[in-house]
C-alpha positions as CSV (number, residue, x, y, z in Angstrom):
1,M,170.1,151.5,77.2
2,G,168.6,154.5,78.8
3,M,164.9,155.2,79.5
4,Q,162.7,155.3,76.4
5,F,160.8,158.5,76.0
6,D,158.9,158.0,72.8
7,V,156.3,155.4,73.9
8,K,152.8,156.4,72.9
9,S,149.3,154.9,73.6
10,I,146.0,154.6,71.8
11,H,142.7,153.1,72.8
12,A,140.3,151.0,70.6
13,A,136.6,150.3,71.3
14,T,136.1,148.5,68.0
15,S,138.3,146.4,65.7
16,G,140.5,148.3,63.3
17,L,143.8,150.0,62.5
18,M,145.5,151.4,65.6
19,V,148.9,152.5,64.2
20,G,149.5,152.8,60.5
21,Y,153.3,152.7,60.4
22,R,156.3,150.6,61.5
23,T,156.5,150.4,65.3
24,R,157.0,148.1,68.2
25,L,154.1,146.8,70.4
26,K,155.3,147.5,74.0
27,G,152.2,146.4,76.0
28,A,148.4,146.4,76.2
29,V,145.5,146.7,78.6
30,V,142.4,144.7,78.0
31,F,139.1,146.0,79.2
32,P,136.2,143.4,79.1
33,F,132.8,144.8,80.0
34,S,130.1,143.1,82.1
35,S,130.2,139.4,81.4
36,A,132.2,139.8,78.1
37,T,134.3,136.8,77.0
38,G,136.4,136.6,74.0
39,Y,139.7,137.8,72.6
40,S,141.8,140.8,71.6
41,T,144.0,139.9,68.7
42,F,146.8,142.3,67.7
43,V,148.2,141.7,64.2
44,D,150.8,143.3,61.9
45,N,148.8,145.4,59.5
46,T,149.4,143.2,56.5
47,S,147.2,140.5,55.0
48,V,146.8,138.1,52.1
49,S,143.6,137.3,50.3
50,G,142.4,133.8,49.5
51,T,139.6,131.4,49.3
52,Y,138.3,128.7,51.5
53,A,136.4,125.4,51.1
54,R,134.8,123.9,54.2
55,S,134.0,120.2,54.7
56,T,132.3,119.6,58.1
57,T,134.7,120.9,60.7
58,T,137.8,121.5,58.4
59,A,138.3,124.6,56.3
60,T,141.0,124.5,53.7
61,I,142.3,128.0,52.9
62,T,144.2,128.7,49.7
63,A,146.2,132.0,49.9
64,V,149.3,132.3,47.7
65,N,152.5,132.6,49.8
66,H,150.6,132.8,53.1
67,G,153.9,132.7,55.1
68,L,152.6,130.5,57.9
69,S,154.0,127.4,59.6
70,T,152.0,124.6,61.3
71,G,151.1,125.6,64.9
72,Q,151.1,129.4,64.2
73,W,148.0,131.5,64.6
74,A,146.3,133.6,61.9
75,Y,143.3,135.8,62.2
76,L,140.7,134.9,59.5
77,D,138.2,137.5,58.3
78,W,135.5,135.6,56.3
79,D,131.8,134.7,56.3
80,L,132.4,132.0,58.9
81,T,133.3,133.1,62.4
82,D,136.0,135.8,62.3
83,N,138.5,134.6,64.9
84,P,142.1,133.7,65.5
85,Y,142.8,130.1,64.3
86,Q,145.7,127.8,64.8
87,V,146.8,126.5,61.4
88,T,148.1,123.3,59.9
89,V,150.1,124.0,56.8
90,T,149.8,121.8,53.7
91,N,152.1,123.8,51.5
92,A,153.2,127.4,50.7
93,D,149.8,128.3,49.4
94,T,147.4,126.1,51.5
95,F,146.6,125.5,55.1
96,T,143.7,124.1,57.2
97,V,141.9,125.2,60.4
98,T,139.2,123.6,62.5
99,V,135.8,125.3,62.4
100,A,132.2,124.8,63.5
101,N,130.1,122.5,61.3
102,S,128.0,125.4,60.1
103,G,128.1,128.3,57.7
104,G,129.2,128.6,54.1
105,T,131.0,125.8,52.4
106,S,133.2,128.1,50.3
107,G,134.0,131.8,49.8
108,N,136.7,134.5,50.2
109,V,138.9,135.0,53.2
110,T,141.4,137.6,54.4
111,V,144.3,136.1,56.2
112,W,146.1,138.3,58.8
113,N,149.1,136.1,59.0
114,K,151.3,137.9,61.5
115,V,149.7,137.7,65.0
116,L,151.7,139.9,67.4
117,L,149.7,139.2,70.6
118,Q,146.5,137.4,71.5
119,A,144.8,138.1,74.8
120,D,141.6,136.3,76.1
121,A,139.0,137.5,78.6
122,S,136.8,135.3,80.7
123,N,135.3,137.8,83.0
124,A,134.9,141.6,83.5
125,T,138.3,142.2,85.0
126,A,140.7,144.5,83.2
127,Y,144.3,143.4,83.0
128,S,147.7,144.6,81.7
129,I,150.2,142.9,79.4
130,V,153.8,143.9,79.6
131,I,156.1,142.9,76.7
132,P,159.7,142.7,77.8
133,G,162.7,144.1,76.0
134,E,162.2,146.3,73.0
135,G,158.7,145.0,72.3
136,I,157.3,143.1,69.3
137,L,158.1,144.6,65.8
138,A,155.1,145.4,63.7
139,E,156.6,146.2,60.3
140,N,153.4,147.6,58.8
141,G,151.6,149.0,61.8
142,I,149.2,147.4,64.4
143,R,145.6,146.3,63.7
144,V,143.3,145.0,66.5
145,F,140.4,142.6,66.3
146,L,138.2,142.8,69.4
147,A,135.3,140.6,70.6
148,T,132.0,142.2,71.5
149,D,132.2,144.4,74.7
150,I,136.0,144.3,74.9
151,H,138.1,147.4,74.6
152,S,141.9,147.7,74.6
153,S,144.7,150.2,74.8
154,I,148.1,149.6,73.5
155,F,151.5,151.1,74.2
156,Y,153.8,151.4,71.2
157,G,156.9,153.1,70.0
């Protein structure tokens, strides 16, 4: 395989859609500012809608054909803390996650079920992530969720 010439880059200062079409995630640079801590979560731009019910520190999510397996990560956008969560699957339509014992006891949730890459920051040092081979396939594009005071650039193609 020869050198690839079609690699592009894009920068994000807030969460949102980075690339809106099928591509491969090739790498990323994470830029935490000041004493920022948190995550950069890159997902395939596809989601499923569902509902949740929380009992103390366990939230049960019902999302038809969620496509997850126990141990995988999903990014949950809801009225509890938006974050990546590791899931425990009950069946094809239901899974659970561990949450804080606060917030709503039920509501709607958007499940981003194809996490491509998750990067954490614990200080204000920028760092690069190189993805070997041909990269990670994002069939529907790449969306990023960024913690406060964290920016990121991706390389794709």
